[in-house]
N, C-alpha and C positions, 0 to 999 in steps of 0.2 A: 368384805371378805370374812370377817369374824362372824357376821350374822349367817352367812352361807354355811360355814362350818358348824355352827350351833344348830341350825335347822337340819342339816344332814345328820348330825349325831342324834338329834331328837327323833327323826324319822326312822333311823336304823336301830334305835334302842331295843325294840321288841323283836326285830328281825335279824339281829347280828348273829345270834347263835345258830339259827337254821342256815344262814348264808355260809358260815364257817364250816358247818358240817357238810353242806353241799359241796364246798370247795375241797374238802378232804375226801369225800366219797367219789367224786368224779374221776380222779386218777385211779383209784382202786377198781372202779367199774371198767374203765378202759383196759387196764392190765388184765383183769379177769376175762374180759371178752376176747382179748388177743390170745390168751392162753388156752381157751376152749379147744381150738383146732389141734393144738399140740397135745392136749390131754386125751383127745380122741384117737390120735395116731400113735403116740409114743409107746403105749403098752404093747403094740404089735411088733416093735423093732427089737433087735437084740440089745439087751441092757436098757431098753426103753422104760421098763417098769421102775427101775431105780431113778431114772431122770424124771419121770412123771411124779413119783413120790416126793422127790426133792422140790419140784416146782410147786406142788400143792403145799408143802411145808413152808416154803417161802411166802406164798400167798397168805397162809394162815398167820404166820408171824407178823406180816405187814398189817393185816387187818386187826390183829390183837394190839399192835403198837399204836395204831390210830385210835382204837377204842380206849386205851389206857391214858392217852394224852389229854383228853378233855376232862375238865373238872365239872362237878355237879353245879347246877345253877344255884344262885343264892336263894336261900329260903326253902330248898328241897332237901 
């Protein structure tokens, strides 16, 4: 069992960061894709412009929060 864990850790050493970024990026892309229809329709509804602006602001804050949580790679 110890050998399996050591081998897995060795194989993932160079790929760990891209995998973590991919796992962070996937929910953001899904939420953004789901919001596109709302962003296309909301501006034409009464008070929809305000709701669309709030939706874009939330997406922006979420993406900035994801961007700020990762630290630079060692040696960079």
